[in-house]
N, C-alpha and C positions, 0 to 999 in steps of 0.2 A: 237614549236616554235625556230629559229634561233637566235643563241645571241651573240654577239659580244659587245668588250669594246672598249669605247673611252680611248685615251692615258691618259688622267686627271683620269678617274675612276682607271686607273690599278696604278697610281702612290700613289694615294689614299689607295688604297686596300694594294701596300706595305708598307706602314706607318702605317697603322693600326694594332691594337695586335694580338697577333697571333690568339686569339682565333675567334675574329672578323671574321680575314682570312677563319677559318671553316666553322662559318658559314655561309660566302658568298659562299662559294662552297657548301654547305648544300642546301641554298637557291634556288641557280642557280639551282640547279639540277631538284629542286620542277620544280620551275618555266619555263624551258625546258620542260616537261612532261606536264605539266599541270598549261599557267601562272593565272588561278584563282582559283588556289589549295585554300581553307580559310586559312593554315597557313601563307599566303603572304601577306592577307590582302592588296590586290592590289587594287589602288584606283586613279584616276584622280587627277591632283593636279591643283590650279588656280595659279596666281599673277604669279613670277615673274617665275615661273616654268609649267606655262600653255601648254596647249596640250602633257605635260609629265605623266607618273604615278609614282608611288612609291610604291614599296615592302617593307615591316618589315622584317629585319635581325635579329634583336633581341628585347628586349623590346624598348631599347631607338636608335637603330642604324637604319638606313633607305636607301637602294638604290637605284635613280630614274635612269628613261631610258624612252626613248620617241620610240614608233614606225613606220618604214620604211614599206609599204604595197606597194609595186610593185607588179604589177598583172605578171611580168614576173619572180617573184620569191616568195620563201616562207618569211611569215610574218616577221620579223628580228626586236627582242630589241637591241636598242643600247644603254649601262648603259654607265651613262655618271657621274654620283654624286656619293657618297659613306661619310657620316658622323652620326652624331647624330642627333638629332630631331632639337635640339636647334644651334647647328650649320648650316644646313641646311633652318632651316627658322625664321632666325633672324629679 
């Protein structure tokens, strides 16, 4: 799956602790190869993130994305949010 990053996601990533930045790279590498790898705990969201999915970065950190599936190009995940569980789901 192709992965792209929203500008907000990039800003949040740059502001996050170094160990989280490293974990994000590792998990997104897993995601690119297999979006449903068990280590990611990939799942659909409801509420304000209806139509989006979340993957586990660490025990508390999550990355939120939505999929774009145009028939003309390969499926694409657009990562839009990054933060702790309490920051994202307040």
